[in-house]
C-alpha positions as CSV (number, residue, x, y, z in Angstrom):
1,M,-0.1,0.0,0.0
2,A,1.2,3.7,-0.7
3,K,2.4,5.5,2.5
4,G,-0.5,7.2,4.5
5,F,-3.2,5.2,2.3
6,D,-3.3,2.5,4.5
7,R,-5.7,3.8,7.2
8,I,-8.0,5.7,4.7
9,P,-11.5,3.9,4.9
10,M,-12.6,2.5,1.4
11,I,-15.9,4.5,0.7
12,S,-17.5,3.9,-2.4
13,H,-17.9,6.5,-5.2
14,L,-21.6,5.8,-5.1
15,D,-21.8,6.5,-1.5
16,I,-20.2,9.8,-2.0
17,W,-22.8,10.7,-4.8
18,R,-25.6,9.6,-2.5
19,A,-24.5,11.7,0.3
20,A,-23.9,14.8,-2.2
21,N,-27.4,14.3,-3.4
22,L,-29.0,14.2,0.2
23,L,-27.1,17.4,1.2
24,I,-28.1,19.0,-2.2
25,R,-31.7,18.0,-1.0
26,Q,-31.2,19.3,2.4
27,H,-29.6,22.5,1.7
28,G,-30.4,23.4,-2.0
29,D,-27.8,26.0,-2.9
30,D,-25.8,26.1,0.1
31,A,-24.9,22.2,0.0
32,E,-21.3,23.1,-1.0
33,L,-20.9,25.1,2.1
34,A,-22.4,22.7,4.4
35,A,-20.2,20.0,2.9
36,A,-17.2,22.6,3.2
37,R,-18.3,23.2,7.4
38,R,-18.1,19.3,7.7
39,A,-14.9,19.0,6.1
40,D,-13.7,21.8,8.6
41,L,-15.1,20.4,11.5
42,M,-13.4,17.0,10.6
43,L,-10.1,18.9,10.7
44,E,-10.7,20.5,13.9
45,R,-11.2,17.2,15.6
46,G,-8.0,15.8,13.7
47,D,-9.9,13.5,11.9
48,L,-8.1,13.8,8.4
49,E,-10.1,10.8,7.2
50,G,-13.4,12.3,7.6
51,Q,-12.2,15.5,6.4
52,T,-11.0,13.4,3.0
53,V,-14.4,11.9,2.9
54,W,-16.3,15.5,3.0
55,K,-13.9,17.1,0.6
56,R,-14.8,14.2,-1.7
57,I,-18.6,15.0,-1.0
58,R,-18.0,18.6,-1.7
59,R,-16.6,18.0,-5.1
60,S,-19.2,15.8,-5.8
61,I,-21.8,18.5,-4.9
62,V,-19.8,21.1,-7.2
63,E,-20.1,18.6,-10.4
64,L,-23.8,17.8,-9.4
65,Q,-24.8,21.6,-9.2
66,A,-22.7,22.6,-12.4
67,P,-24.4,23.9,-15.2
68,P,-24.8,21.4,-18.4
69,T,-21.9,21.6,-21.0
70,G,-21.8,20.9,-24.3
71,P,-24.2,21.1,-27.4
72,A,-28.1,20.6,-26.6
73,H,-29.9,17.4,-28.2
């Protein structure tokens, strides 16, 4: 295993997307901010694994809320 990655729990991409969708339903346009706050809270508590998970959720929220790109069909 790569150094530093032996303790990070494997959370599936599907679970990350589910959490992102849940936060969007609960917080609407403020979902990204809610996830960022959780990531900060995890860092304050010294939970780097938790922070990593919340940063992944935040990135997924950004992707889900991004306007569509490409040509319209």
